[in-house]
N, CA and C of each residue as an Amber inpcrd file, in Angstrom:
protein
   645
  -0.2960000  12.7160000  -6.4070000  -2.3830000  11.7550000  -6.5600000
  -2.6750000  11.6910000  -7.8460000  -2.7940000  10.3330000  -8.0660000
  -3.5380000  10.0520000  -9.4070000  -5.6220000   9.7310000  -8.5600000
  -5.9350000  10.1080000  -9.5230000  -7.5800000  10.3120000  -9.7140000
  -7.4450000   8.8090000 -10.1170000  -8.2830000   8.1210000  -9.4740000
  -8.7510000   6.5600000  -9.3930000 -10.0360000   6.4640000  -9.9800000
 -10.7140000   6.0680000 -10.9600000 -11.8370000   5.8710000 -11.2370000
 -12.7970000   4.9000000 -10.6820000 -14.2360000   5.1790000 -10.6650000
 -14.7400000   3.9470000  -9.6930000 -14.7630000   2.7530000 -10.4010000
 -14.9330000   1.6770000  -9.3740000 -15.1030000   0.4700000 -10.5800000
 -15.5850000  -0.4020000  -8.7740000 -14.9780000  -1.8080000  -9.3170000
 -15.4200000  -3.3720000  -8.8180000 -14.2980000  -3.9900000  -8.5870000
 -14.1970000  -4.5620000  -7.2530000 -12.7730000  -5.3910000  -7.0280000
 -13.5380000  -6.8480000  -6.2930000 -13.2420000  -8.1060000  -7.1040000
 -13.6580000  -8.9290000  -6.3090000 -12.0320000  -9.9810000  -5.7080000
 -12.5020000 -10.1360000  -4.4720000 -11.9090000 -10.5220000  -3.4040000
 -11.5650000 -11.5520000  -3.0160000 -10.6980000 -12.7980000  -2.3620000
 -11.0010000 -14.0250000  -2.1760000 -10.5890000 -14.0820000  -1.2070000
 -10.8430000 -15.4230000  -0.4890000  -9.9760000 -15.4930000   1.0550000
  -9.5670000 -17.2930000   0.9730000  -8.2920000 -17.4430000   0.8330000
  -8.0240000 -19.0550000   0.5540000  -8.4420000 -19.9410000   1.3420000
  -8.4760000 -19.2890000   2.7290000  -8.6750000 -19.8640000   3.9690000
 -10.1870000 -20.5540000   3.8690000 -11.1350000 -19.6020000   4.0650000
 -12.7960000 -19.9630000   3.7460000 -12.8410000 -20.0190000   2.2810000
 -12.3610000 -20.0700000   1.2410000 -13.0420000 -20.5020000  -0.1210000
 -13.8770000 -19.6040000  -0.5260000 -13.8830000 -18.4460000   0.1660000
 -14.8780000 -17.2230000   0.2430000 -14.1440000 -16.3210000  -0.8510000
 -15.6210000 -15.7210000  -1.6570000 -15.3520000 -14.5410000  -2.4680000
 -16.2500000 -13.7920000  -2.4890000 -15.3330000 -12.5020000  -2.4580000
 -16.6400000 -11.5750000  -2.6790000 -16.3610000 -10.1940000  -3.4430000
 -17.6740000  -9.2100000  -4.2970000 -17.4580000  -8.3190000  -5.1180000
 -17.7640000  -6.9860000  -3.9050000 -16.7190000  -5.8000000  -4.0540000
 -16.4570000  -4.5010000  -3.7140000 -16.5270000  -3.3980000  -4.5390000
 -18.0280000  -2.8820000  -4.2570000 -17.8550000  -1.4950000  -5.1670000
 -17.1700000  -0.5730000  -4.4470000 -16.6310000   0.2700000  -5.3320000
 -15.2010000   1.0720000  -5.1820000 -15.6850000   2.6090000  -5.6070000
 -15.8070000   3.4960000  -5.0760000 -15.9460000   5.0170000  -5.1870000
 -15.0870000   5.4660000  -5.8070000 -14.7810000   6.8400000  -6.6660000
 -13.9010000   7.2410000  -7.0620000 -12.7930000   7.6780000  -5.9730000
 -11.4230000   7.5580000  -5.8630000 -10.5060000   8.0650000  -5.0160000
  -9.4040000   8.5190000  -5.2320000  -8.6350000   8.8920000  -4.4850000
  -6.8590000   9.2040000  -5.2730000  -5.8150000   8.4400000  -4.4700000
  -5.1450000   8.0780000  -5.0930000  -3.6270000   7.1090000  -4.6890000
  -2.9280000   7.8170000  -5.4470000  -1.7020000   7.5490000  -3.9600000
  -0.3950000   8.4650000  -4.7310000   0.6830000   7.4080000  -6.1420000
   0.9060000   7.9820000  -6.8940000   1.6820000   7.3950000  -8.0610000
   3.0300000   6.8360000  -7.7750000   3.4230000   6.9220000  -6.4280000
   4.4370000   6.1860000  -5.9660000   4.5120000   5.9200000  -4.7200000
   5.1670000   4.7720000  -4.1490000   5.2120000   4.1470000  -2.8470000
   5.8380000   5.3530000  -1.7320000   5.2930000   5.9560000  -0.7300000
   5.9730000   6.9510000  -0.0870000   7.3290000   6.9830000  -0.1980000
   8.3180000   7.8620000  -0.2340000   9.7580000   8.1640000  -0.3390000
  10.8240000   8.0750000   1.2540000  11.6990000   7.7910000   1.0790000
  12.1480000   8.2390000   2.5910000  12.1900000   9.7370000   2.4170000
  12.4190000  10.4200000   1.4890000  12.6330000  11.6600000   1.4220000
  11.3190000  12.3360000   2.0840000  10.0230000  12.1190000   1.9090000
   8.8360000  12.6620000   2.3000000   8.6190000  12.0530000   3.3460000
   8.9510000  10.6960000   3.8280000   8.8450000  10.4930000   5.2550000
   9.5470000  11.0230000   6.3620000  10.9960000  11.2950000   5.9370000
  11.7990000  12.6360000   6.9200000  11.2880000  14.0890000   6.4180000
  10.5930000  14.2150000   5.5090000  10.6680000  15.4020000   5.7220000
   8.8800000  15.7520000   6.8330000   8.2080000  14.7000000   6.5550000
   7.1200000  14.7380000   7.4660000   7.1580000  14.3870000   8.9790000
   7.5140000  12.9340000   8.9240000   7.8150000  12.8330000  10.3150000
   9.2590000  12.9980000  11.5150000  10.4750000  13.9400000  10.4340000
  11.8070000  14.2550000  11.2420000  12.2520000  12.7920000  11.2140000
  11.6960000  11.4300000  10.8400000  12.7900000   9.9850000  11.0590000
  13.3320000   9.5150000   9.8720000  13.8610000   8.7110000   9.8140000
  14.4360000   7.9620000   8.9060000  14.9860000   6.4730000   9.1250000
  13.6610000   5.5610000   9.1800000  13.4070000   4.4180000   9.7910000
  14.3230000   3.3910000   8.9380000  14.3740000   3.6030000   7.6030000
  14.7070000   2.4260000   6.2870000  15.6250000   1.9520000   7.3600000
  16.6390000   0.6760000   6.7420000  17.4090000  -0.0160000   6.1250000
  19.1670000   0.3170000   5.3180000  18.1400000   1.0340000   4.1250000
  18.6760000   1.2670000   3.1370000  18.2970000   2.4220000   3.0930000
  19.4130000   3.6710000   2.6130000  19.2840000   4.8730000   2.4550000
  19.3990000   5.7280000   1.2770000  18.6480000   6.7300000   1.0060000
  18.7090000   7.3370000  -0.7310000  16.8640000   7.9160000  -0.4390000
  16.8000000   9.4310000  -0.6770000  16.0120000   9.7670000  -0.5150000
  14.5050000   9.6450000  -1.7740000  15.3110000   9.0630000  -2.6770000
  13.8040000   8.1690000  -3.7000000  13.4420000   6.3250000  -3.6210000
  14.4970000   6.0230000  -2.5380000  14.1950000   5.0850000  -2.4370000
  12.7120000   4.6860000  -1.5490000  11.8670000   3.8870000  -1.6060000
  10.3920000   3.4500000  -0.7650000  11.1710000   3.9230000   0.8040000
  10.1120000   4.5390000   1.5060000  10.3800000   4.1830000   3.0200000
  10.1760000   2.7500000   3.4070000  10.9400000   2.1410000   4.0710000
  10.3690000   0.6350000   4.5760000  10.8300000   0.6110000   6.5870000
  10.5430000  -0.2080000   6.2100000  11.0850000  -0.9060000   7.8110000
  10.0170000   0.0120000   8.7210000   8.4680000   0.2370000   8.0820000
   7.7430000   1.0670000   9.1630000   6.1280000   0.1910000   8.9220000
   6.0800000   0.3050000  10.4300000   4.9730000  -0.4880000  10.3770000
   3.6750000   0.4120000   9.9050000   2.5440000  -0.4960000  10.2110000
   1.1650000  -0.1960000   9.8350000   1.0180000   1.2920000  10.9160000
   1.6840000   0.8350000  12.1980000   0.3980000   1.7140000  12.7050000
   1.7930000   3.2020000  12.6500000   3.1190000   3.1510000  12.2190000
   3.8230000   3.9310000  11.2520000   2.8210000   4.7510000  10.2350000
   2.2490000   3.6190000   9.3420000   2.2160000   4.3510000   8.1650000
   0.5490000   5.3570000   8.3730000   0.1370000   4.8790000   8.7180000
  -1.5140000   5.1710000   9.6530000  -1.0390000   6.6360000  10.0970000
  -0.3730000   7.1930000  11.3100000  -0.0490000   8.0720000  11.9880000
   0.9260000   9.0420000  11.1620000   1.5400000   8.7710000   9.8540000
   1.7660000   9.4160000   9.0500000   0.8310000   9.7960000   8.0560000
  -0.1240000   9.3810000   7.7290000  -1.2600000   9.7060000   6.8940000
  -1.8650000  10.6900000   7.4480000  -2.3310000  10.5850000   8.9390000
  -2.1970000  12.0200000   9.6970000  -1.9700000  13.0370000   9.9930000
  -0.5210000  12.7150000   9.9110000   0.8550000  14.2570000  10.0680000
   0.4970000  14.9240000   9.3250000   0.6590000  13.8970000   7.9480000
   0.5130000  14.8780000   6.3690000  -0.4420000  15.4390000   6.0870000
  -1.8970000  15.0750000   6.7360000  -2.7410000  15.4020000   6.1540000
  -3.1650000  17.0410000   6.9930000  -2.6230000  16.8110000   8.0860000
  -2.5800000  18.3930000   8.8530000  -1.7860000  19.4310000   8.4010000
  -0.7340000  18.5700000   7.6490000   0.4420000  19.6700000   7.0150000
  -0.1750000  20.6240000   5.4980000  -0.8810000  19.4430000   5.0540000
  -1.2700000  19.7330000   4.0460000  -2.9540000  20.6740000   3.9930000
  -3.4730000  20.8470000   5.1680000  -4.5420000  21.5060000   5.6030000
  -6.1340000  20.3950000   5.3120000  -6.0080000  19.2100000   6.0220000
  -6.8390000  18.2150000   5.4810000  -7.3900000  17.8830000   6.5310000
  -8.3720000  17.2600000   6.6750000  -8.8390000  16.5360000   7.9490000
  -9.0480000  15.0240000   8.0110000  -7.8550000  15.1560000   9.4220000
  -7.2320000  13.5020000   9.6190000  -8.1420000  12.4120000   9.3480000
  -7.9560000  11.5430000   8.5520000  -8.6900000  10.3050000   8.7840000
  -8.9960000   9.3270000   9.9480000  -8.1910000   9.4200000  10.6910000
  -7.5790000   8.3190000  11.6980000  -8.3460000   9.3680000  12.9800000
  -8.6080000   7.9790000  14.0030000  -8.7880000   8.9500000  15.4770000
  -7.9410000   7.5080000  15.7820000  -6.8620000   7.7730000  16.9220000
  -6.1380000   7.2060000  17.4280000  -6.9210000   6.6740000  18.7460000
  -7.3060000   5.6090000  19.4880000  -7.5700000   5.6160000  20.7780000
  -6.4410000   5.4070000  22.0190000  -6.2500000   6.2330000  22.8710000
  -5.2790000   6.3300000  23.7930000  -4.9670000   4.5580000  24.6710000
  -6.6190000   4.4290000  25.1980000  -6.9140000   3.0650000  25.4580000
  -6.8850000   1.8940000  25.1010000  -6.4260000   1.7920000  23.5640000
  -6.3840000   0.3670000  23.1980000  -6.0220000   0.6790000  21.9120000
  -5.9490000  -0.9280000  20.7830000  -4.7750000  -1.0630000  19.5400000
  -6.3110000  -0.3720000  19.1020000  -6.7920000  -0.0230000  19.0350000
  -8.1600000  -0.1960000  17.8300000  -8.0420000   1.7790000  17.1720000
  -8.1990000   2.1060000  15.9520000  -8.2940000   3.1060000  15.4250000
  -9.5790000   3.3690000  14.8080000  -9.9300000   4.3210000  14.8250000
 -10.8470000   4.6360000  14.0050000 -11.3140000   5.2450000  12.7000000
 -11.7770000   5.4400000  11.8380000 -11.5240000   5.8770000  10.8350000
 -12.6870000   6.2400000   9.9940000 -12.5240000   8.0380000   9.8180000
 -13.5840000   8.7390000   9.5270000 -13.9690000   8.5330000   7.9570000
 -14.6240000   7.9160000   7.3880000 -14.9940000   7.8540000   5.4870000
 -15.0020000   9.3820000   5.4200000 -15.7770000  10.3160000   6.0340000
 -15.8580000  11.6140000   5.7570000 -14.9820000  12.5050000   5.3460000
 -14.1700000  11.7790000   5.9800000 -12.8040000  13.0300000   6.0120000
 -12.4430000  13.0230000   5.0570000 -11.1930000  13.8810000   4.5620000
 -10.8540000  14.6460000   3.0970000  -9.0650000  14.2060000   3.1280000
  -8.7850000  13.7250000   4.6570000  -7.4520000  13.7400000   4.6790000
  -6.6020000  11.8740000   3.7930000  -5.3420000  12.6320000   4.0910000
  -4.8240000  10.8720000   3.4390000  -5.2310000   9.8760000   4.4430000
  -5.2800000   9.1340000   3.7200000  -5.2370000   7.8340000   4.5960000
  -4.8410000   6.1360000   3.8060000  -4.5860000   5.1150000   4.5230000
  -4.0450000   3.7630000   3.7530000  -4.9470000   3.4420000   3.0120000
  -5.0260000   2.5760000   1.6790000  -5.8940000   2.5170000   1.1940000
  -6.4460000   1.2530000   1.2680000  -7.6700000   0.7870000   1.1620000
  -8.7850000  -0.4620000   1.2280000  -8.0530000  -1.7510000   0.4470000
  -7.7100000  -2.7160000   0.7980000  -7.5560000  -3.9480000   0.2050000
  -8.1610000  -4.0390000  -1.2940000  -9.6370000  -3.6380000  -1.2260000
 -10.3050000  -3.7380000  -2.3530000  -9.4110000  -2.4550000  -3.2790000
  -9.3090000  -0.8520000  -2.6690000  -8.9590000  -0.1000000  -3.6420000
  -7.6120000  -0.2430000  -4.4620000  -6.7250000  -0.8210000  -3.5450000
  -5.7910000  -1.2400000  -4.0710000  -5.4490000  -2.4130000  -5.2170000
  -5.9780000  -3.3410000  -5.1690000  -6.1610000  -3.8440000  -6.2500000
  -7.2260000  -3.5310000  -7.5100000  -8.3570000  -2.7270000  -7.4830000
  -8.6350000  -1.9980000  -8.4360000  -7.7990000  -1.5760000  -9.0060000
  -6.7460000  -0.5910000  -8.1170000  -5.6980000   0.7860000  -9.0440000
  -4.7490000  -0.0930000  -9.4480000  -4.5300000  -1.3700000  -8.9940000
  -3.3890000  -2.3880000  -9.4000000  -3.9960000  -2.5940000 -10.2730000
  -4.4610000  -2.8140000 -10.4840000  -5.0420000  -3.7780000 -12.3200000
  -5.6660000  -2.8150000 -13.4890000  -6.1190000  -1.5390000 -12.7160000
  -6.0040000  -0.5050000 -13.7250000  -6.9750000  -1.3190000 -15.1960000
  -8.1520000  -1.8190000 -15.0170000  -8.6510000  -2.2320000 -16.0460000
  -8.3150000  -3.3500000 -16.6190000  -7.0820000  -3.7180000 -16.4100000
  -6.8500000  -5.5110000 -16.5760000  -7.2690000  -6.5890000 -16.1180000
  -7.2450000  -7.5200000 -16.8990000  -7.9040000  -8.7600000 -16.6130000
  -6.7510000  -9.9380000 -16.1370000  -5.2450000  -9.3110000 -16.2650000
  -4.3790000 -10.8370000 -15.9020000  -3.6360000 -10.6730000 -14.6800000
  -2.7210000 -11.3350000 -14.2660000  -2.6880000 -11.5510000 -13.0730000
  -1.4120000 -10.1130000 -13.0430000  -0.8990000  -9.4570000 -13.6910000
   0.0110000  -8.2430000 -13.6630000  -0.8450000  -7.8250000 -14.9030000
  -0.0530000  -6.4260000 -15.0330000  -0.6100000  -5.2550000 -15.5660000
   0.4390000  -5.0410000 -17.3080000   1.4240000  -6.0390000 -16.8210000
   2.4090000  -6.0160000 -18.0610000   3.5210000  -6.7900000 -17.2040000
   4.4730000  -7.0930000 -18.7570000   5.5020000  -7.4540000 -18.2500000
   5.9350000  -7.7960000 -17.1860000   6.3270000  -9.1430000 -16.5410000
   7.0580000  -8.5970000 -14.6890000   8.5470000  -7.7500000 -15.0930000
   9.3410000  -7.7330000 -16.0360000  10.4460000  -7.2520000 -15.7630000
  10.3750000  -6.0710000 -15.8560000   9.1630000  -5.7780000 -16.5990000
   9.1550000  -4.3380000 -17.2830000   8.4200000  -3.0940000 -16.2540000
   7.4880000  -4.3510000 -15.3120000   6.7170000  -2.8890000 -14.1840000
   7.3270000  -3.4410000 -12.6980000   8.0110000  -4.0720000 -12.8940000
   8.4270000  -4.6820000 -10.9780000   9.5740000  -4.8770000 -11.0210000
  10.2410000  -4.9650000  -9.6230000  11.6290000  -4.8450000  -9.0660000
  11.2310000  -6.1920000  -8.0600000  11.6240000  -7.6720000  -8.4870000
  11.5710000  -8.8460000  -7.7640000  12.7810000  -9.6790000  -7.4320000
  13.0620000 -10.5300000  -7.0050000  13.9590000 -11.2090000  -6.5650000
  14.7430000 -11.4090000  -8.0190000  14.5690000 -11.9210000  -9.0720000
  15.1650000 -12.3170000 -10.4780000  15.8740000 -10.9010000 -11.0610000
  15.4480000  -9.7180000 -10.4720000  15.8820000  -8.8570000 -11.2070000
  16.5010000  -7.6430000 -10.4210000  16.4020000  -7.6970000  -9.2680000
  16.3730000  -6.2910000  -8.4350000  17.9440000  -6.6670000  -7.7680000
  18.5230000  -7.7950000  -7.9560000  20.0210000  -7.8110000  -7.1010000
  19.9950000  -8.1180000  -5.7740000  18.6440000  -8.5540000  -5.4630000
  18.3170000  -8.3050000  -3.5540000  18.4840000  -6.8220000  -3.1200000
  18.2050000  -6.0940000  -3.3950000  18.0540000  -4.6110000  -3.0690000
  16.7210000  -4.2220000  -3.3960000  16.2960000  -3.0510000  -2.9320000
  15.9190000  -1.8840000  -2.5640000  16.0490000  -1.2250000  -4.1930000
  15.0790000  -0.4410000  -4.7940000  15.3430000   0.2760000  -5.6840000
  14.5030000   1.6470000  -5.7360000  14.5930000   2.9370000  -6.4790000
  14.2920000   4.0740000  -6.1090000  13.4160000   4.0500000  -6.9990000
  11.9380000   4.4710000  -6.4480000  10.6880000   4.8700000  -7.0520000
  10.9390000   5.3230000  -8.7890000   9.3990000   4.4020000  -9.3470000
   9.3040000   5.1960000 -10.4460000  10.4480000   4.4570000 -11.7020000
  11.3440000   3.4190000 -11.4990000  12.0690000   3.2480000 -11.9750000
  11.6270000   1.8580000 -13.0060000  10.5590000   1.3820000 -13.1500000
   9.4980000   0.6790000 -14.5030000   8.9830000   1.3970000 -14.7380000
   7.9500000   0.8070000 -15.3020000   6.9460000   1.4700000 -16.3220000
   5.6570000   1.1540000 -15.6860000   4.9580000   1.9850000 -15.6010000
   3.7340000   2.7350000 -14.7690000   2.6010000   1.4590000 -15.7020000
   1.7590000   1.4460000 -14.4940000   0.6130000   0.7060000 -14.9360000
  -0.3910000   1.4810000 -15.8780000  -1.2600000   0.9720000 -16.6430000
  -2.0520000   2.1150000 -17.3460000  -2.7400000   3.4670000 -16.8270000
  -2.6200000   3.6350000 -15.4720000  -3.4050000   4.6670000 -14.5190000
  -2.4370000   5.6150000 -14.2820000  -1.0770000   5.5620000 -14.4770000
  -0.0880000   5.9290000 -14.3610000   0.4480000   5.8540000 -13.0540000
  -0.0430000   4.6130000 -12.2020000   0.5680000   4.0290000 -11.0480000
   1.8740000   3.2010000 -10.9370000   3.1020000   3.7810000 -10.0060000
   4.4030000   3.0240000 -10.8990000   4.6270000   2.2560000  -9.3770000
   5.1020000   1.1770000  -9.6570000   5.5660000  -0.4010000  -8.3740000
   4.4250000  -0.1740000  -7.7960000   3.5320000  -0.5600000  -8.3120000
   2.2920000  -1.3310000  -7.6030000   3.0270000  -3.0060000  -7.3360000
   3.3070000  -3.2890000  -8.3200000   3.7710000  -4.5890000  -8.1620000
   5.6570000  -4.7400000  -7.7390000   5.8850000  -4.9220000  -6.9680000
   7.3540000  -5.4390000  -6.4210000   7.9910000  -4.1360000  -5.8340000
   8.7980000  -4.4610000  -5.5750000  10.0110000  -3.5010000  -4.9750000
   9.3910000  -3.2510000  -3.5410000   8.1890000  -2.4500000  -2.8100000
   7.9290000  -2.8000000  -1.4900000   6.2970000  -3.4430000  -1.1420000
   6.2030000  -4.6210000  -0.4350000   4.9170000  -4.9520000  -0.1390000
   4.1960000  -3.1320000   0.2660000   2.7880000  -3.0750000  -0.2610000
   2.1730000  -1.8340000   0.2160000   1.1670000  -2.4210000   1.5780000
   1.0700000  -1.7300000   3.0970000   0.0330000  -1.8440000   4.0430000
  -1.4010000  -1.6810000   3.1660000  -1.9060000  -2.1610000   3.8320000
  -3.7740000  -1.8010000   3.7220000  -4.6320000  -1.7350000   4.4240000
  -5.2810000  -1.0070000   4.4810000  -6.0580000  -0.6340000   6.1290000
  -7.0080000  -2.3860000   6.2450000  -6.9190000  -2.9580000   6.0500000
  -8.0800000  -4.1720000   6.1700000  -7.3010000  -5.0030000   7.4300000
  -8.0700000  -5.6780000   7.8730000  -7.6150000  -6.5410000   8.8540000
  -7.3740000  -7.8150000   7.7390000  -6.7360000  -8.6760000   8.3660000
  -6.1620000  -9.4440000   6.9310000  -7.1530000 -11.3100000   7.2320000
  -7.2110000 -11.4680000   8.3220000  -8.3140000 -12.8300000   9.3610000
  -8.5740000 -12.5550000  10.5680000  -9.5060000 -11.8790000  10.6250000
  -9.7270000 -11.7190000  11.8950000  -9.3340000 -13.2010000  13.3950000
 -10.7730000 -13.8350000  12.7690000 -10.4120000 -15.1990000  13.1910000
  -9.5900000 -16.4020000  13.3960000  -8.7510000 -15.8560000  12.8700000
  -6.7170000 -17.0060000  12.6340000  -6.1150000 -15.7260000  13.4240000
  -5.8110000 -14.5720000  12.6530000  -4.6470000 -13.7310000  12.6080000
  -5.0000000 -12.3360000  13.7850000  -5.8030000 -12.5450000  14.1920000
  -6.5400000 -11.6720000  14.9490000  -6.3330000 -10.0620000  14.4580000
  -5.2220000  -9.1530000  15.0340000  -4.9560000  -7.9740000  14.3800000
  -4.2880000  -7.6430000  13.2600000  -3.5480000  -8.7350000  12.4990000
  -2.8320000  -8.8080000  11.2580000  -3.5920000  -8.0340000  10.2830000
  -2.2280000  -7.0670000   9.8320000  -3.0100000  -6.4430000   8.6300000
  -2.8720000  -6.9550000   7.2890000  -3.6360000  -6.4060000   6.3490000
  -3.1480000  -6.9150000   4.6150000  -1.7540000  -5.9180000   4.1470000
  -1.0780000  -6.8050000   3.7560000   0.1930000  -6.5810000   2.4590000
  -0.3040000  -6.8370000   1.4620000  -0.4960000  -5.6780000   0.2200000
  -0.1930000  -6.3600000  -1.3810000   1.0310000  -5.7670000  -2.2570000
   1.0370000  -6.4000000  -2.7350000   2.1610000  -5.8300000  -4.3120000
   3.4060000  -7.0790000  -4.8120000   3.7830000  -7.5150000  -3.0680000
   5.2250000  -8.0250000  -4.0140000   6.4010000  -6.8020000  -3.2690000
   7.4270000  -7.8930000  -3.2060000   8.7980000  -6.4470000  -2.8570000
   9.7090000  -7.2250000  -3.1730000  10.8390000  -6.5270000  -3.4090000
  12.1930000  -6.8970000  -4.1180000  13.0310000  -8.1530000  -3.9750000
  12.7620000  -8.7270000  -3.0460000  12.9820000  -9.8950000  -2.3110000
  11.8810000 -11.2540000  -2.6610000  11.0670000 -10.8980000  -3.2630000
   9.7310000 -11.9490000  -3.9120000  10.2260000 -12.8740000  -5.2020000
   9.7650000 -14.3790000  -4.9110000   9.9600000 -14.8480000  -6.3120000
   8.4300000 -13.7990000  -6.9610000   8.8330000 -14.4660000  -8.5030000
   7.6620000 -14.0650000  -9.5960000   6.4470000 -14.2010000  -8.7760000
   5.7830000 -15.2090000  -8.1760000   4.0600000 -15.4850000  -8.1640000
   4.1300000 -14.4030000  -6.9240000   5.0210000 -13.8120000  -6.1960000
   3.9690000 -13.3320000  -5.5620000   3.8300000 -11.7260000  -5.7920000
   4.4970000 -11.1930000  -7.2660000   4.2310000 -10.0780000  -7.7560000
   3.3580000  -9.9760000  -8.8620000   1.9310000 -10.5130000  -7.9490000
   0.7600000 -10.5490000  -8.6310000  -0.4510000  -9.4990000  -7.7850000
  -1.3080000  -9.0040000  -8.8500000  -2.3410000  -8.0590000  -8.8040000
  -3.1770000  -8.8010000  -7.5370000  -3.4320000 -10.1760000  -7.6780000
  -4.4180000 -10.9190000  -6.2210000  -3.9590000 -11.6510000  -4.9750000
  -2.3540000 -11.0170000  -4.9450000  -1.4640000 -12.0470000  -4.0310000
  -1.7550000 -10.9410000  -2.6420000  -2.2330000 -11.6710000  -1.6110000
  -2.0740000 -11.2020000  -0.1460000  -0.9650000 -11.7700000   0.8800000
  -0.2930000 -11.0290000   1.1720000   0.3940000 -11.5010000   2.7220000
   0.1710000 -10.9260000   3.5650000   0.1770000 -10.8960000   5.5050000
  -0.4150000 -10.0880000   6.3890000   0.9050000 -10.3940000   7.3000000
   0.7210000  -9.1340000   7.7870000   1.6720000  -9.0970000   9.0530000
   1.2090000  -8.1800000   9.8540000   1.9140000  -8.1180000  11.3620000
   1.0620000  -7.5090000  12.3350000   1.4850000  -6.3710000  12.1300000
   0.6860000  -5.5750000  12.7300000   0.8770000  -4.3380000  12.4740000
   1.8090000  -3.3510000  13.5810000   2.4450000  -4.2070000  14.4220000
   3.6560000  -3.3990000  14.6980000   4.4500000  -3.8170000  14.4360000
   4.8570000  -4.6480000  13.3530000   6.0270000  -5.1920000  12.8420000
   6.8320000  -4.0730000  12.0210000   7.9480000  -4.0360000  11.7630000
   8.9420000  -3.2900000  11.0110000   9.8300000  -4.1670000  10.0160000
   9.5530000  -3.8630000   8.8420000   9.9930000  -5.0470000   7.6230000
  10.4440000  -4.2220000   6.9310000  11.6920000  -4.9900000   6.0940000
  13.2510000  -3.9750000   4.9460000  12.2190000  -4.4190000   3.7440000
  11.0030000  -5.2170000   3.5250000  10.4270000  -4.7670000   2.1700000
   9.0830000  -4.6360000   2.1240000   8.7430000  -3.7340000   3.2900000
   7.3640000  -3.5340000   3.5960000   7.1640000  -1.7180000   3.6490000
   6.8050000  -0.9280000   2.3460000   6.3680000   0.3310000   2.6030000
   4.8940000   0.9230000   2.4280000   4.8240000   1.8330000   1.9080000
   3.4030000   1.6350000   1.7090000   2.9700000   2.9960000   1.2330000
   1.7390000   3.2360000   0.5520000   1.3490000   4.9470000  -0.9140000
  -0.0490000   5.3150000  -0.1090000  -0.1160000   6.5130000  -0.1980000
  -1.1280000   6.8080000   0.6130000  -2.5450000   6.9940000  -0.5110000
  -3.6970000   6.9360000  -0.2110000  -5.4400000   6.9660000  -0.7120000
  -5.8210000   8.3660000  -0.3390000  -6.4100000   9.1260000  -0.3870000
  -7.8860000  10.0860000  -0.2550000  -9.1280000  10.2200000  -0.8720000
  -9.8780000   9.8510000   0.0100000 -11.4550000   9.8500000  -0.4330000
 -12.1850000  11.2730000  -1.3940000 -12.4480000  11.0570000  -2.2700000
 -12.7100000  12.4310000  -3.1610000 -14.3150000  12.5120000  -3.4340000
 -15.0900000  10.9360000  -3.1070000 -16.8100000  10.8680000  -3.3590000
 -17.2450000  11.6980000  -2.1830000
């Protein structure tokens, strides 16, 4: 886990042409996407289509990722951040809990940019696996240069699930994805690019990384 300093992120919505700023307290974020080895160790499952201990876990739904966070919290002696309701598709997040959780969209972008102001934190081929250099396959975490805060694979390799609902008015419960993946063209691997997916979908270029509140 990497300590992320407080800051501010400006998010935007293309449909409504609205932008807004979010104040972000300090938190921690995984230096790497969750690997298959860690996911299997915690859950006993290997859902990925490609296999390798150091490959990012993929084919995990948003629900899979959220449940992993709670299970990992219990294993490490932290208070789980999420409460799952048995009678609905809702989940409650306890902001006071010290357990693992998914980053918010604002936290993700703040961490990805790492104090930089451009669309990327470095030359694309040096920092990300994307369609132009991945040979259309997933790669082990940490194979590209990290951003200035020591976070690897923030762009490319696998998209990252975030906590946030994408646009409830139009897409209902669809959740935000950030970062781009190994099969995406270069324009998708930018700090500001947003994608969405249904929280039950499992896709071979979608993974996640974990966060923890520290404030």
